[in-house]
Every structure is written in structure tokens, then in C-alpha cells.
C-alpha positions as CSV (number, residue, x, y, z in Angstrom):
1,M,-0.1,0.1,0.1
2,N,1.0,3.5,-1.0
3,P,1.4,5.3,2.1
4,S,1.6,8.8,0.3
5,P,-0.5,9.1,-2.8
6,N,0.7,11.3,-5.6
7,T,-1.6,13.2,-7.8
8,L,-0.9,15.3,-10.8
9,L,-3.7,17.9,-10.9
10,V,-4.4,19.5,-14.7
11,N,-6.2,22.5,-15.9
12,P,-6.6,22.6,-19.6
13,T,-6.2,25.8,-21.7
14,I,-9.6,27.9,-21.9
15,T,-8.1,31.7,-22.4
16,S,-5.0,33.3,-23.2
17,R,-1.9,33.8,-20.7
18,A,-3.0,37.4,-20.2
19,S,-6.1,36.5,-19.1
20,A,-5.2,33.5,-16.4
21,R,-6.7,33.7,-13.1
22,F,-5.5,31.2,-10.4
23,P,-7.2,27.6,-11.0
24,L,-9.1,28.2,-7.7
25,S,-10.7,24.9,-7.8
26,L,-7.3,22.8,-8.2
27,L,-6.0,24.8,-5.6
28,N,-8.6,23.6,-3.1
29,L,-8.5,20.0,-4.4
30,A,-4.3,20.6,-3.8
31,A,-4.9,21.6,-0.1
32,S,-6.9,18.5,0.1
33,L,-5.1,16.1,-1.2
34,D,-1.7,17.0,0.5
35,K,-3.5,16.3,4.0
36,R,-2.8,12.5,2.9
37,G,-0.6,12.5,0.2
38,S,1.3,15.2,-2.3
39,S,0.0,16.9,-5.3
40,T,1.6,19.0,-8.6
41,I,-0.4,21.4,-10.8
42,V,-0.3,21.9,-14.5
43,D,-2.3,25.3,-15.3
44,G,-2.7,24.8,-19.5
45,N,-3.5,28.7,-19.2
46,I,0.0,29.6,-18.2
47,E,1.8,26.5,-19.7
48,R,-0.1,27.1,-22.9
49,D,0.9,23.5,-24.3
50,T,-1.1,21.3,-22.2
51,V,-0.1,18.1,-23.2
52,E,3.6,18.7,-23.4
53,A,3.5,20.0,-20.0
54,T,1.4,17.3,-18.6
55,L,3.7,14.6,-20.3
56,R,6.9,16.1,-18.9
57,Q,5.7,15.9,-15.4
58,L,4.6,12.3,-16.0
59,E,8.1,11.1,-17.1
60,G,9.4,11.8,-13.6
61,G,6.9,9.0,-12.5
62,G,5.9,8.3,-9.0
63,F,2.0,9.8,-9.7
64,D,-0.6,7.6,-8.8
65,A,-3.4,9.3,-10.8
66,V,-3.9,12.5,-12.9
67,G,-7.1,14.4,-12.1
68,I,-8.4,16.8,-14.7
69,S,-10.7,20.0,-14.5
70,V,-13.6,19.7,-17.2
71,M,-15.8,22.3,-18.5
72,G,-18.1,22.2,-21.4
73,G,-17.3,24.7,-24.5
74,P,-13.8,25.9,-25.5
75,Q,-12.1,23.8,-22.5
76,M,-13.7,20.0,-24.2
77,A,-11.1,19.9,-27.1
78,P,-7.8,20.4,-25.1
79,S,-9.2,18.0,-22.0
80,I,-9.7,15.4,-24.3
81,A,-6.3,16.0,-26.3
82,V,-4.2,15.9,-22.9
83,S,-6.4,12.9,-21.7
84,T,-6.1,11.0,-25.0
85,A,-1.9,11.6,-24.5
86,I,-2.1,10.4,-21.0
87,R,-4.0,7.2,-22.0
88,E,-1.4,6.4,-25.3
89,R,1.9,7.1,-23.2
90,Y,0.6,5.5,-19.8
91,P,-2.2,3.1,-20.3
92,S,-3.0,1.9,-16.8
93,L,-2.5,5.3,-15.2
94,P,-6.1,6.1,-13.9
95,I,-7.4,9.2,-15.1
96,V,-10.0,11.3,-13.0
97,W,-12.5,13.8,-14.7
98,G,-13.8,16.5,-12.4
99,G,-15.8,19.7,-12.6
100,Y,-18.5,20.8,-14.6
101,F,-19.0,18.3,-17.5
102,P,-18.7,15.2,-15.8
103,T,-21.1,16.2,-13.1
104,L,-23.8,17.4,-15.8
105,Y,-22.8,14.8,-18.3
106,T,-21.6,11.8,-16.4
107,D,-22.3,8.9,-18.8
108,T,-20.8,10.7,-22.0
109,A,-17.5,11.5,-20.1
110,L,-17.3,7.7,-18.8
111,G,-18.1,6.6,-21.9
112,A,-14.8,7.8,-23.7
113,P,-11.8,5.3,-23.4
114,Y,-9.5,8.0,-21.7
115,V,-11.8,8.3,-18.6
116,D,-11.7,5.9,-15.8
117,Y,-13.4,8.0,-13.1
118,A,-15.8,10.8,-12.8
119,I,-16.5,13.1,-10.1
120,R,-19.4,14.7,-9.6
121,G,-19.9,18.2,-7.8
122,Q,-17.1,18.9,-5.0
123,G,-14.2,16.8,-5.3
124,E,-12.2,17.9,-2.1
125,D,-13.5,14.4,-0.4
126,T,-14.3,12.4,-3.4
127,L,-10.8,12.6,-5.0
128,P,-8.5,11.6,-2.0
129,D,-10.8,8.9,-0.6
130,L,-10.5,7.4,-4.4
131,L,-6.7,7.9,-4.1
132,A,-6.8,5.7,-0.9
133,A,-9.0,3.3,-2.5
134,L,-6.9,2.8,-5.4
135,A,-3.8,2.1,-3.0
136,R,-5.6,-0.4,-1.4
137,P,-5.2,-4.0,-2.8
138,D,-8.7,-4.8,-3.5
139,R,-9.1,-1.3,-4.9
140,D,-12.8,-1.0,-3.7
141,V,-14.0,2.2,-4.9
142,S,-18.1,1.5,-4.8
143,R,-18.5,3.0,-1.5
144,I,-17.3,6.4,-2.5
145,G,-19.8,9.0,-2.3
146,G,-19.9,11.3,-5.5
147,L,-17.9,9.1,-7.8
148,S,-18.7,7.4,-11.1
149,W,-16.8,4.6,-12.4
150,K,-16.3,1.8,-14.8
151,Q,-16.7,-1.8,-14.0
152,A,-14.5,-4.5,-15.8
153,D,-17.5,-5.0,-18.3
154,G,-17.6,-1.6,-19.4
155,G,-20.5,-0.9,-17.2
156,I,-21.2,2.5,-15.4
157,V,-21.7,2.7,-12.0
158,H,-22.9,5.5,-9.9
159,N,-22.3,5.7,-6.5
160,P,-24.5,8.0,-4.1
161,N,-24.1,11.4,-4.1
162,R,-22.1,12.8,-1.7
163,K,-23.3,15.7,0.8
164,F,-22.4,19.0,0.6
165,T,-18.5,19.8,1.9
166,H,-18.6,22.8,4.6
167,E,-15.2,23.1,3.8
168,D,-12.4,23.4,6.5
169,P,-12.2,27.1,7.5
170,G,-8.4,26.5,8.1
171,I,-7.5,25.4,4.6
172,V,-4.7,27.8,3.2
173,L,-4.5,27.4,-0.6
174,P,-1.3,26.2,-1.9
175,Y,-0.4,29.2,-4.1
176,D,3.2,28.5,-4.2
177,K,2.4,25.0,-6.4
178,L,1.6,27.9,-9.0
179,G,5.4,28.9,-9.4
180,D,4.9,32.8,-8.6
181,P,1.4,33.7,-7.9
182,R,1.9,37.2,-9.1
183,R,1.8,36.0,-12.8
184,Y,-1.9,35.6,-12.0
185,L,-2.3,39.3,-11.0
186,A,-4.2,41.2,-13.9
187,R,-4.9,44.6,-14.9
188,T,-8.6,44.9,-15.5
189,F,-11.4,48.0,-14.7
190,L,-11.1,47.3,-10.9
191,G,-7.3,47.7,-10.5
192,Q,-3.6,47.3,-11.7
193,R,-3.3,44.0,-10.2
194,T,-6.7,42.6,-9.8
195,A,-6.8,38.9,-8.0
196,A,-9.1,36.0,-8.5
197,H,-10.8,34.6,-5.0
198,Q,-13.8,32.3,-4.0
199,A,-15.2,32.9,-0.6
200,A,-19.0,31.7,-0.7
201,I,-19.6,28.0,-2.5
202,G,-22.8,27.0,-4.0
203,C,-26.1,28.5,-4.2
204,R,-29.2,28.1,-2.2
205,F,-31.6,28.8,-5.5
206,R,-32.5,26.1,-8.0
207,C,-32.7,27.5,-11.3
208,T,-33.3,25.1,-14.0
209,F,-30.6,26.4,-16.6
210,C,-27.8,26.7,-14.0
211,G,-24.7,24.6,-13.5
212,V,-24.1,25.5,-10.0
213,A,-27.9,24.3,-9.0
214,A,-27.2,20.8,-10.7
215,M,-24.1,20.6,-8.8
216,F,-25.1,21.7,-5.4
217,G,-28.7,20.8,-5.2
218,G,-29.6,24.7,-3.7
219,T,-26.6,24.3,-1.1
220,T,-24.2,27.2,-0.2
221,K,-21.9,28.0,2.5
222,L,-20.3,31.0,3.2
223,P,-16.7,31.5,4.5
224,A,-15.5,31.6,8.1
225,V,-14.7,35.0,8.9
226,A,-11.2,34.1,10.0
227,R,-10.4,32.6,6.4
228,L,-11.4,35.7,4.7
229,E,-9.8,37.7,6.8
230,R,-6.1,35.8,6.1
231,D,-7.2,35.4,2.7
232,L,-7.3,39.2,2.0
233,K,-4.2,39.7,3.9
234,Y,-2.2,37.1,2.1
235,L,-3.6,38.5,-1.4
236,K,-2.9,42.3,-0.5
237,Y,0.1,42.6,1.6
238,E,2.1,39.4,0.2
239,L,1.3,39.3,-3.2
240,G,0.2,43.0,-3.9
241,A,-3.4,42.7,-5.0
242,D,-4.9,45.8,-5.2
243,S,-8.6,44.7,-5.9
244,I,-11.0,41.0,-6.6
245,Q,-12.9,39.4,-8.4
246,Y,-14.9,37.3,-6.7
247,F,-15.7,34.0,-8.3
248,D,-18.7,33.2,-5.5
249,H,-21.3,31.4,-7.1
250,N,-23.9,33.7,-5.2
251,F,-22.0,36.3,-3.0
252,F,-24.6,37.6,-1.2
253,D,-27.3,35.5,-0.1
254,R,-28.5,36.0,3.8
255,E,-27.8,40.1,4.8
256,E,-27.1,38.9,8.5
257,E,-24.5,36.0,7.2
258,M,-22.7,38.5,4.9
259,I,-22.3,41.8,7.5
260,P,-19.0,40.1,9.3
261,L,-17.7,39.3,5.9
262,L,-18.5,42.8,4.4
263,E,-16.7,44.4,7.5
264,V,-13.7,42.4,6.9
265,M,-13.9,43.3,3.4
266,A,-14.5,47.1,4.4
267,R,-11.5,47.3,6.4
268,Y,-9.2,46.0,3.2
269,E,-10.9,48.8,0.9
270,L,-10.1,46.4,-2.1
271,P,-12.3,47.6,-5.0
272,W,-14.4,44.0,-5.8
273,W,-16.7,42.5,-8.4
274,C,-19.1,39.7,-7.6
275,Y,-22.2,37.7,-8.5
276,A,-25.2,39.2,-6.9
277,R,-29.3,38.9,-7.1
278,S,-31.4,41.2,-7.3
279,D,-33.9,40.4,-5.0
280,A,-30.8,39.9,-2.0
281,L,-29.2,43.4,-3.5
282,L,-33.2,45.2,-2.7
283,N,-33.7,43.2,0.6
284,M,-30.4,45.0,2.3
285,S,-30.4,47.9,5.1
286,E,-29.0,51.0,4.4
287,S,-26.3,50.1,7.1
288,T,-25.2,47.2,5.3
289,W,-25.4,49.4,2.1
290,K,-23.0,51.7,3.8
291,L,-20.7,48.3,4.6
292,V,-21.0,47.7,0.7
293,R,-19.9,51.1,-0.2
294,K,-16.9,51.2,2.2
295,S,-15.8,48.2,0.8
296,R,-15.7,49.4,-2.4
297,L,-17.7,47.0,-4.7
298,R,-17.3,48.2,-8.2
299,M,-19.7,45.8,-10.3
300,A,-22.4,43.3,-9.5
301,Y,-23.5,40.6,-11.9
302,I,-27.0,39.9,-11.6
303,G,-28.8,37.1,-13.7
304,A,-31.9,39.3,-14.9
305,E,-32.4,36.5,-17.5
306,S,-35.8,37.6,-18.5
307,P,-38.5,40.2,-18.6
308,S,-40.8,37.8,-18.6
309,G,-42.5,36.8,-15.2
310,A,-44.0,33.6,-16.7
311,M,-40.1,32.7,-18.0
312,L,-38.7,33.7,-14.9
313,K,-41.2,30.9,-13.0
314,E,-40.7,28.5,-15.9
315,I,-36.9,28.6,-15.0
316,R,-37.4,28.9,-11.2
317,K,-35.3,32.0,-11.0
318,G,-37.6,33.1,-8.1
319,T,-36.8,36.7,-9.1
320,R,-39.4,39.3,-10.9
321,P,-39.2,41.7,-13.5
322,D,-39.5,44.9,-11.6
323,Q,-36.7,43.7,-9.0
324,T,-34.8,44.2,-11.8
325,L,-35.7,47.7,-12.7
326,E,-35.8,48.4,-9.2
327,V,-32.1,47.2,-8.7
328,A,-30.9,49.2,-11.6
329,E,-31.8,52.4,-9.7
330,L,-30.8,50.8,-6.6
331,C,-26.9,50.3,-7.8
332,R,-27.3,54.0,-9.6
333,R,-27.7,55.6,-6.0
334,H,-24.9,53.7,-4.7
335,G,-22.2,54.3,-7.0
336,V,-22.2,50.1,-8.0
337,I,-22.2,49.2,-11.9
338,P,-25.3,46.6,-12.2
339,E,-23.6,43.9,-14.7
340,L,-27.0,42.6,-15.8
341,S,-27.3,39.0,-18.0
342,F,-30.6,38.1,-20.5
343,M,-31.4,35.1,-21.8
344,V,-32.8,35.7,-25.4
345,A,-34.5,33.0,-27.8
346,P,-36.1,30.8,-25.8
347,P,-37.9,27.7,-27.6
348,E,-41.1,28.7,-26.9
349,N,-42.3,32.5,-28.4
350,T,-38.5,32.8,-29.5
351,V,-39.2,36.0,-31.3
352,E,-41.8,37.6,-29.0
353,E,-39.4,37.2,-25.9
354,T,-36.5,38.3,-27.7
355,E,-37.8,41.5,-29.0
356,H,-39.6,42.1,-25.4
357,T,-36.2,41.9,-24.0
358,F,-35.0,44.1,-26.1
359,E,-37.6,46.7,-25.0
360,F,-36.6,46.2,-21.7
361,I,-32.8,46.7,-22.0
362,R,-33.9,49.9,-23.6
363,E,-36.0,50.8,-20.5
364,L,-33.1,49.9,-17.9
365,K,-30.4,52.1,-19.9
366,K,-33.0,54.5,-19.0
367,I,-32.8,54.0,-15.4
368,N,-29.4,53.4,-15.6
369,P,-27.3,54.2,-18.4
370,A,-24.3,53.0,-16.7
371,S,-25.9,49.2,-16.7
372,E,-23.7,46.7,-18.2
373,I,-25.8,44.7,-20.2
374,I,-25.0,41.0,-21.6
375,V,-27.1,39.3,-23.9
376,Y,-27.0,35.3,-24.1
377,I,-28.6,32.8,-26.0
378,Y,-31.0,30.8,-23.5
379,T,-29.8,27.0,-23.4
380,P,-31.5,25.1,-20.9
381,L,-29.7,21.9,-19.5
382,P,-31.3,18.5,-20.5
383,E,-33.5,16.9,-17.8
384,G,-30.7,14.0,-17.0
385,S,-27.9,17.0,-16.2
386,K,-30.3,18.6,-13.5
387,H,-29.4,17.3,-9.6
388,E,-31.0,14.4,-8.7
389,K,-33.3,16.3,-6.2
390,D,-35.1,18.3,-9.4
391,R,-35.2,15.7,-12.0
392,G,-38.6,15.1,-12.9
393,K,-40.2,17.0,-10.4
394,R,-41.7,20.0,-13.2
395,A,-42.1,18.6,-16.7
396,S,-39.7,20.8,-18.8
397,T,-40.5,22.2,-21.8
398,P,-39.4,19.9,-24.6
399,L,-36.7,20.9,-26.9
400,L,-37.0,20.9,-30.5
401,D,-35.0,22.3,-33.2
402,L,-35.8,24.0,-36.1
403,H,-37.4,21.3,-38.1
404,G,-39.4,20.2,-35.2
405,E,-37.6,17.4,-34.0
406,P,-36.5,16.6,-30.4
407,V,-33.2,18.0,-30.0
408,V,-30.4,15.3,-29.2
409,F,-27.4,15.7,-27.1
410,P,-23.9,14.4,-28.2
411,A,-23.2,11.1,-26.9
412,T,-19.6,11.7,-26.8
413,P,-17.1,14.1,-25.7
414,E,-15.7,14.7,-29.3
415,E,-19.1,15.8,-30.6
416,W,-19.4,18.4,-27.5
417,T,-16.2,20.0,-29.7
418,Q,-18.3,20.6,-32.6
419,K,-18.9,24.3,-32.9
420,R,-22.8,23.9,-32.5
421,W,-22.4,22.3,-29.2
422,V,-19.3,24.6,-28.1
423,D,-21.9,27.3,-28.9
424,Y,-24.8,25.5,-26.9
425,A,-22.4,25.2,-23.9
426,C,-21.5,28.8,-24.1
427,H,-25.1,30.2,-24.5
428,A,-24.1,31.7,-28.1
429,D,-26.7,29.6,-30.3
430,A,-29.5,27.1,-30.0
431,P,-30.8,24.7,-32.7
432,W,-34.3,26.3,-32.8
433,L,-32.8,29.3,-34.0
434,T,-33.4,30.8,-37.7
435,D,-30.9,32.7,-39.4
436,D,-32.5,35.6,-39.3
437,L,-33.6,35.8,-35.8
438,R,-29.9,34.7,-35.1
439,R,-28.2,37.9,-37.2
440,H,-30.9,40.0,-35.6
441,I,-29.4,39.0,-32.1
442,Q,-26.3,39.3,-33.3
443,D,-27.0,43.1,-34.8
444,F,-28.6,44.1,-31.6
445,V,-26.0,43.3,-29.7
446,T,-23.3,45.2,-31.9
447,V,-25.5,48.4,-32.1
448,L,-25.9,48.1,-27.8
449,R,-22.2,47.4,-27.2
450,C,-21.3,50.3,-29.4
451,K,-23.5,52.7,-28.1
452,F,-22.5,51.9,-24.8
453,P,-18.9,50.7,-24.6
454,T,-18.0,48.8,-21.2
455,V,-16.4,50.2,-18.6
456,Q,-14.3,46.7,-18.7
457,D,-12.7,47.7,-21.5
458,M,-8.9,48.6,-20.8
459,R,-7.3,48.3,-24.3
460,S,-9.5,50.6,-26.6
461,P,-8.6,54.3,-26.1
462,P,-11.4,56.5,-25.3
463,W,-11.7,58.6,-28.4
464,A,-12.4,55.2,-30.1
465,K,-15.3,54.1,-27.9
466,R,-16.5,57.7,-28.0
467,G,-16.5,57.5,-32.0
468,L,-18.0,54.4,-31.9
469,S,-20.9,55.0,-29.6
470,A,-21.6,58.5,-31.8
471,M,-21.8,56.4,-34.8
472,A,-24.0,53.9,-33.0
473,S,-26.8,56.6,-31.9
474,W,-28.9,56.9,-34.7
475,R,-29.4,52.9,-35.1
476,Y,-30.1,52.7,-31.2
477,R,-32.3,55.7,-31.3
478,R,-34.4,54.6,-34.0
479,R,-34.0,51.0,-33.3
480,R,-32.3,50.2,-36.8
481,Y,-30.5,47.2,-35.2
482,D,-30.1,44.8,-38.6
483,K,-27.1,45.1,-40.9
484,P,-24.4,47.3,-39.0
485,W,-21.9,47.2,-42.0
486,E,-20.4,50.6,-40.5
487,L,-20.1,49.5,-36.8
488,N,-19.0,45.8,-38.3
489,L,-16.2,47.3,-40.2
490,A,-15.5,49.8,-37.1
491,N,-15.0,47.1,-34.5
492,R,-12.3,45.1,-36.8
493,L,-10.2,48.4,-36.1
494,V,-11.2,49.2,-32.5
495,R,-12.4,45.5,-31.2
496,L,-14.3,46.1,-28.2
497,R,-14.4,43.9,-25.4
498,L,-17.0,41.4,-25.2
499,P,-17.5,40.8,-21.5
500,Q,-19.7,37.6,-22.4
501,V,-16.7,35.9,-23.8
502,S,-13.6,37.7,-22.0
503,G,-15.2,38.4,-18.3
504,L,-13.1,40.9,-16.8
């Protein structure tokens, strides 16, 4: 029996080196693994050639398994490439997929010949348990919660879900495993050295389209105050971070639980960005908003989703359209920029709902011109990808393509690399969209982002953004969105930032 298992953790390439942020999921896994053994991290966003960097690490030997963090969309192809290379070079080395994709599409992941185990949901306990089991003579993994695996005959076994892990407040992320952690500090509109951090995890809401709901099943956990204090102290004084992008799934939850955390953040006064809900912000007291202002919240990403109360009810969002309008005004008064995301082109009433959303966005911009608007295509999760608590509880609207045929989702990871499915995973396209509507949505977004360039764009010169805004004004004023040829031409030169693609 190996008393100290050694694991290689891989984050496949998904963005440019300049846009790389801390691989927080792998850092949390490494902190957990190192309690019983050891771990090494390969971050493809820094290494660039994920396959070569991974094989180089494995050449030294001594690894008992490779864990790969896999999301859908553009990360699928590099995830497949690195997994295939490992299987060819080291055929007996166990390969474990974890993250959103194997949680949502477990059978699809395990159907690939280069995946041996899939971890559903959190992996901080499941992965160490798996390593310990693989080190035993019987290699029995049947009692490990949250794990799916292949039998000798190829059959797939899904162990029961693991309960939500209320993480250890004393955990310290091993930033030193990344080489120089300062490489991950980025220049953003928040500051010159923005750090990525995650405090709270999970979300207690159950939106039917959301991968977080599918992973965590309506559970959430805020951090211990002492841990947040220690983390911010390290990021600010050791690494030199001057701002924070919080990747919490839902930063603002219950006000009474948020106040101690906001008091810590108010002491450090690091400008920050986070995810939030309109109802949570509207329900906060003035004293809490005073803390928010002192902590220097700059922008809150709020999932508005739709101006239709019926659709919000259908997707179990739990908010109302009037709350979206109210929160835009509330944020204006408190000096916070609301970054409001919408999902257009649902399978039913596709054109009508899309046009309704466009008009609602115009109303929002009147209330708060500084509001940032993100437009996505509504691409719901298949029924089988929802959390087991939610499957079958409410019949989902059947998904039909443009020809009225049922939408058939990919059965292999390779199929998920096709452009139409990468776009689906990224909420950029759907099988029921006509070419005309697809172009109409793209044209509206072009006019909108030229008329109101995002403050997150640190690359385009101010004069260029002012010029584009002036060019787009007449189209926006007259609702002449279609075929904005002059704006498309100008964008080839200016290349405005797309927050829905590149984030901060």
C-alpha cells in the first residue's frame, strides 16, 4: 500500500496567458490532497501547451493518478487532447475527470476510453478517498460518495451523491504550487493587480438552466470570517493585489450572514466584482449598503434573465422583472455598476420574447445608463443533467430544433467539441434559432455595445469608444439594429471587449 499517494492535477487551456486567473478549483483540491499525500498542478492557461507540460511532469514518475478539471465549451478539445495523450503514453495510469462537464454529463464522460473515473460535484473529499482506495489491494471504490466509475465489463456505476462539504475554515490554498502567483494578477477596470478569489460556494436557489444548481442542489456555504481575513491579508500584503474578482456562485445571500464578511472587506477596501441577485440586493438595509460602499464594490453581475414573469417562474429563478428595474436604480444610487445578463430566444415564443427583452433593456438603460448588459442565448440543461433532487419534479418544455425534431444532445466528448455544441454550452446559439433571428440578435448586440462601450474595456482608447458610441446613436435611437455594416467595419479596427466572452 502506498502511504502517500501523489496526484497530478491538470487545468486544460481555455484562455490566454494574459487572462489567466488562479485555478481555484485545483488549489482547493491540492490543499485537500496534501493532507494525505502530495500533488502537483499543471495550469494550461500559463503553460500554453497542456499536453507537453503534462507529459513532462509524468516522465518523472511517481504519480498514482491524474485529475483533470473539465468544463464544457472551449475547454473540451484540450481536455480530450491531454487525456488521450496520457492514455497513449501511460495506459495503466488512472485518469479522473472532475468539474462541471462530468457532473452534468457523467455517462458521456465515462463513455470515453480515456476516462476511468468521474467525480460529480465537489471533489475535495471524493478525490482523496479515491486515491486511498486505489492504493488498497482490493481497489474497492464502490462506497465513495460522489464517484462514478467503470466496471471491468464496461458498465458504468454511479455511487450515491456525496453530501455538501462544509469546507475546513483553516484551509490554506497552496499558491506556491503555481510558481510565481503574481503572474495571475491582472490589469482590469478594478485595478492594476486584480486577484481572483472564491469565498462562498454553492447557491441555495434552483434555477433549471444553471450548472451551479445541478452541482450543489440548492446548498450554499459562506466562508469563516477568519479565513476571509487571512486570504485577503495574503492577497493584498503578500502578493500586492489591489482589487478582487470574487468567483462566488452567489456572493450576497442572507444579510445577517454577509455583514461580518463585509466588515472584513470594508477594512481592506479592495475594489471588487461579484455575482449577486436582485432580490438579495433590494432586501439589504441601509447600514449594510454603507458597508458595501466602504468595501468598494464596483460591479455586481446580476442574472436578470428575462423581462417575462412567466419565463422567470418556468426557470425557477425566484425573482421578478420589476426587481430588475428596481435594482438598476438602487445600484445607481449606491455607485455600483449592475452587470445585468439576459437570456434571449427561448424555445417557445422565441421571436416575441427576444423583442420583449430588447425593449426591456432599453428601459433599463434609461433608468441607469451605466448598467452593463450581457445578452446570451437561452440554452437549458437536459433533464438528465439536473441535480437528482430536481429531476422529474417539474416537466421541462420539450426541446425541438428548427425542424420540429427533438434536440439530441451529444453522446461523446468529441461531439461536444463541434462548434454548434460549443456555442450551445457557451449560450451563444441554439438548434431552434433561424438564421434571421440569429443575425438579428447579433446585430442588436453590436449596436448596443457600440452605443454603450463597457467600462471593462481597458484596451480600446477613449476616443475610439466615443466615436463608436456616436456612430451607433442613430441606430439605437431609431431601433435600426439590422445590418450595422459600418459598426462591424469599425469594430475590426477597435475590437471592443466582449464581457460575455472574456469577462474581466
